[in-house]
C-alpha positions in Angstrom: 17.3 5.4 -19.6 15.2 8.2 -19.9 13.8 9.6 -17.0 10.8 12.0 -15.9 12.4 14.7 -13.3 11.5 17.4 -11.4 13.3 19.8 -10.3 12.2 22.6 -7.8 14.4 25.8 -7.3 15.8 25.3 -10.7 16.0 29.3 -11.6 19.2 29.5 -10.4 22.4 27.7 -9.0 22.5 24.4 -8.6 18.9 23.5 -9.8 19.5 25.9 -12.9 23.2 23.5 -13.6 21.8 20.5 -13.0 18.6 21.3 -15.3 21.2 21.3 -18.3 23.0 18.5 -17.6 20.0 16.2 -17.2 18.7 17.4 -20.3 22.3 16.9 -22.0 21.7 13.0 -21.2 17.9 12.9 -22.8 15.8 12.7 -19.4 12.8 14.7 -19.4 12.9 17.6 -17.0 10.1 19.5 -15.7 11.9 22.6 -14.0 10.1 24.5 -11.5 10.5 28.2 -9.2 8.8 31.3 -8.6 11.2 33.2 -11.3 10.2 31.7 -14.6 11.7 34.4 -16.8 15.1 32.9 -15.6 14.7 29.5 -17.1 13.9 30.8 -20.5 17.4 29.0 -21.7 16.3 25.9 -19.8 13.2 25.8 -22.2 15.2 26.5 -25.1 17.1 23.3 -24.2 13.5 21.6 -23.9 13.1 21.7 -20.4 9.3 22.0 -19.3 9.0 25.3 -17.1 6.5 25.6 -14.5 5.8 28.4 -12.2 5.7 26.9 -8.5 6.3 28.6 -5.0 6.6 26.0 -2.2 4.9 28.3 0.0 1.7 27.6 -2.2 0.2 24.6 -2.1 -2.3 24.7 -4.7 0.5 25.2 -7.5 2.6 22.0 -6.0 -0.9 20.2 -6.9 -1.3 21.7 -9.8 2.5 20.6 -10.9 2.4 16.8 -10.1 -1.1 16.4 -11.9 0.5 18.2 -14.6 3.7 15.6 -14.9 1.2 12.6 -14.9 -1.1 13.7 -17.5 1.8 14.1 -19.7 4.1 11.7 -18.7 2.2 9.1 -16.9 4.7 9.1 -14.2 7.1 10.9 -12.4 10.6 9.2 -11.8 12.6 11.6 -9.5 11.8 14.4 -7.6 14.8 16.6 -6.5 13.3 18.8 -3.6 16.4 21.5 -4.2 14.2 25.2 -3.5 15.3 26.7 -0.2 17.0 29.9 1.2 18.7 31.1 4.6 17.2 33.3 6.8 20.2 34.7 8.7 20.1 37.3 12.4 20.3 36.7 15.8 17.2 34.6 17.3 16.1 37.7 19.6 15.7 39.9 16.6 14.0 37.2 14.2 10.1 37.3 14.2 8.6 34.2 14.7 6.8 34.8 11.4 10.1 35.1 9.3 11.3 31.9 11.2 7.8 30.4 10.4 8.4 31.0 6.7 11.6 29.5 6.7 10.2 26.3 7.9 7.7 27.1 5.5 10.1 26.7 2.6 12.7 24.6 3.8 11.0 22.1 4.9 6.8 21.7 4.7 6.6 22.7 1.0 9.1 20.0 0.7 7.3 18.0 3.0 4.0 18.7 0.6 5.3 18.1 -2.5 6.7 14.9 -1.7 3.6 13.6 0.1 1.8 14.4 -3.5 4.7 12.3 -5.4 4.7 9.2 -3.2 1.6 7.6 -4.3 2.5 7.6 -7.7 6.1 6.4 -6.6 4.4 3.3 -4.7 2.1 2.6 -7.5 4.7 2.4 -10.3 7.2 0.6 -7.7 9.8 2.7 -8.2 11.3 6.2 -7.6 14.4 8.5 -6.6 13.6 11.6 -4.0 16.4 13.9 -3.5 16.6 16.5 -0.2 18.8 19.0 -0.7 19.8 19.8 3.2 23.6 21.4 3.5 26.5 20.9 5.3 24.7 23.3 7.5 22.6 20.4 8.6 25.2 18.9 10.6 27.2 21.6 11.8 26.3 25.3 12.6 27.0 29.1 12.1 26.2 32.0 14.1 22.9 34.0 13.2 22.0 31.0 10.8 19.7 29.3 14.1 16.6 29.1 11.6 18.3 28.2 8.8 20.0 25.3 10.7 17.1 24.1 12.2 15.4 23.8 9.1 18.3 21.4 7.7 18.6 19.7 11.1 14.9 18.7 10.8 15.0 18.1 7.0 17.9 15.3 7.9 16.0 13.3 10.3 12.8 13.5 8.2 14.4 12.3 5.2 15.9 9.4 7.4 12.6 8.6 8.6 11.2 8.8 4.9 13.9 6.6 3.4 13.1 3.8 5.8 9.1 4.1 5.3 9.9 4.2 1.5 12.3 1.3 0.9 9.5 -1.6 0.7 8.3 0.5 -2.5 11.3 0.3 -4.3 11.6 4.2 -3.4 15.1 6.0 -2.4 15.4 8.8 -0.7 18.7 10.6 -0.6 20.2 13.5 1.3 22.4 16.0 -0.4 24.8 18.0 1.8 26.7 20.4 0.0 29.1 22.9 1.0 30.0 26.4 0.0 29.4 26.4 -3.6 28.9 29.8 -6.0 24.9 30.6 -6.1 23.1 33.3 -5.0 22.6 32.0 -1.2 25.0 34.6 0.3 23.2 37.3 -1.7 20.2 36.3 -0.2 21.3 36.1 3.3 23.9 39.0 4.0 21.6 42.1 2.9 18.5 40.8 5.3 20.8 39.7 8.3 22.5 43.1 8.1 19.1 44.8 8.2 17.4 42.8 10.8 20.5 42.3 13.5 23.1 44.6 11.9 22.6 47.8 14.5 21.6 46.4 17.5 23.4 44.1 20.4 24.5 41.7 17.9 26.1 44.5 15.5 29.8 43.6 16.2 29.5 39.5 15.5 27.2 40.2 12.2 29.8 42.9 10.9 32.7 40.4 11.2 30.3 37.7 10.0 29.6 40.0 6.6 33.6 41.0 6.6 34.4 37.2 6.2 31.9 36.4 3.9 32.7 39.3 1.6 36.0 38.5 1.6 35.4 35.0 0.9 33.1 36.2 -2.1 36.7 38.0 -3.6 38.4 34.6 -3.4 37.8 32.5 -6.8 38.5 29.8 -5.0 36.3 30.2 -1.9 34.0 28.4 -3.2 33.1 25.3 -5.6 31.4 25.4 -9.1 27.2 24.6 -9.2 28.9 21.8 -11.4 30.1 19.8 -8.9 26.4 19.4 -7.4 25.3 18.7 -10.9 27.7 15.9 -11.6 26.7 14.6 -8.2 23.1 14.6 -9.2 23.8 13.0 -12.3 25.5 10.0 -10.7 22.7 10.0 -8.2 20.1 9.6 -11.2 21.9 7.2 -12.7 22.7 5.3 -9.4 20.8 2.1 -9.3 21.9 1.7 -5.4 22.5 5.7 -4.3 23.8 6.5 -1.3 22.0 7.9 1.4 23.9 10.9 1.8 26.3 12.7 -0.7 28.6 15.7 1.2 30.5 17.5 -1.6 31.7 21.0 -2.1 34.2 22.9 -0.3 34.6 23.0 3.1 31.9 20.5 3.8 33.6 17.0 4.5 36.3 19.4 6.9 33.6 21.1 8.4 31.5 18.1 9.0 34.3 15.9 10.6 35.7 18.9 13.0 31.9 19.0 14.1 31.9 15.2 14.6 35.6 14.6 16.0 36.6 17.5 17.9 33.3 18.1 19.9 31.6 21.5 20.7 34.1 23.1 22.4 37.0 23.2 19.8 34.3 23.3 17.2 32.6 26.5 18.8 36.5 28.4 19.4 37.4 27.5 15.6 34.0 29.6 14.8 35.2 32.2 16.9 38.6 32.3 15.5 36.5 32.9 11.8 34.7 35.9 13.3 37.5 37.8 15.4 
């Protein structure tokens, strides 16, 4: 069944790969991101490309208005846009922390608020929120990023219960290590922020681990793993509330859940020795 789908963060990585697979299945895909020049291939495949910045609320309302005007409905919203702000808590400005929340939580919340009335009126809909295995575990230098993902988990759980009565499903996607631009966006700002101060030793070790992982072709899953999962969710009549997928995702979350803080943090310390 052809569905009208809005994907944010569709210019690269998971969103980009998934948009292609959904188009192949015949769905109507609106691909939204700030960098529209990176979505020309999606446009050639039939996607409707939209310039959107989740921190600019006017672009969110304009997008939803356009979809409703052109399609008369919206079946699926995938809140996929986000980034990782890394650096010590001490050296990360509150302004930067607020921006992290603006992108990873409040932008999602505003777009969802705009979509829900339409889904509620049509008595059906699917909202997928991209969290992370980092919504269940934590790593050094990632306090603000993990804070947004932990918050998104709780926010999505509450939303799911509220919207169930209207036939709207809310699903949390929890990717593990995926081959995307995430590391490129994370490491350099982290080093600039905390690589020369009192936390430089742990930052340097963290970066070294990341660089070694990037050299290993098996250190992260392909974005196609996420694309296949999203296709499965979209086509499911009764999707699960959570999908934990990708390299390291299940082992890390299970370790955090069953081993306790002490052993889990000992594992982290061993990783960055």
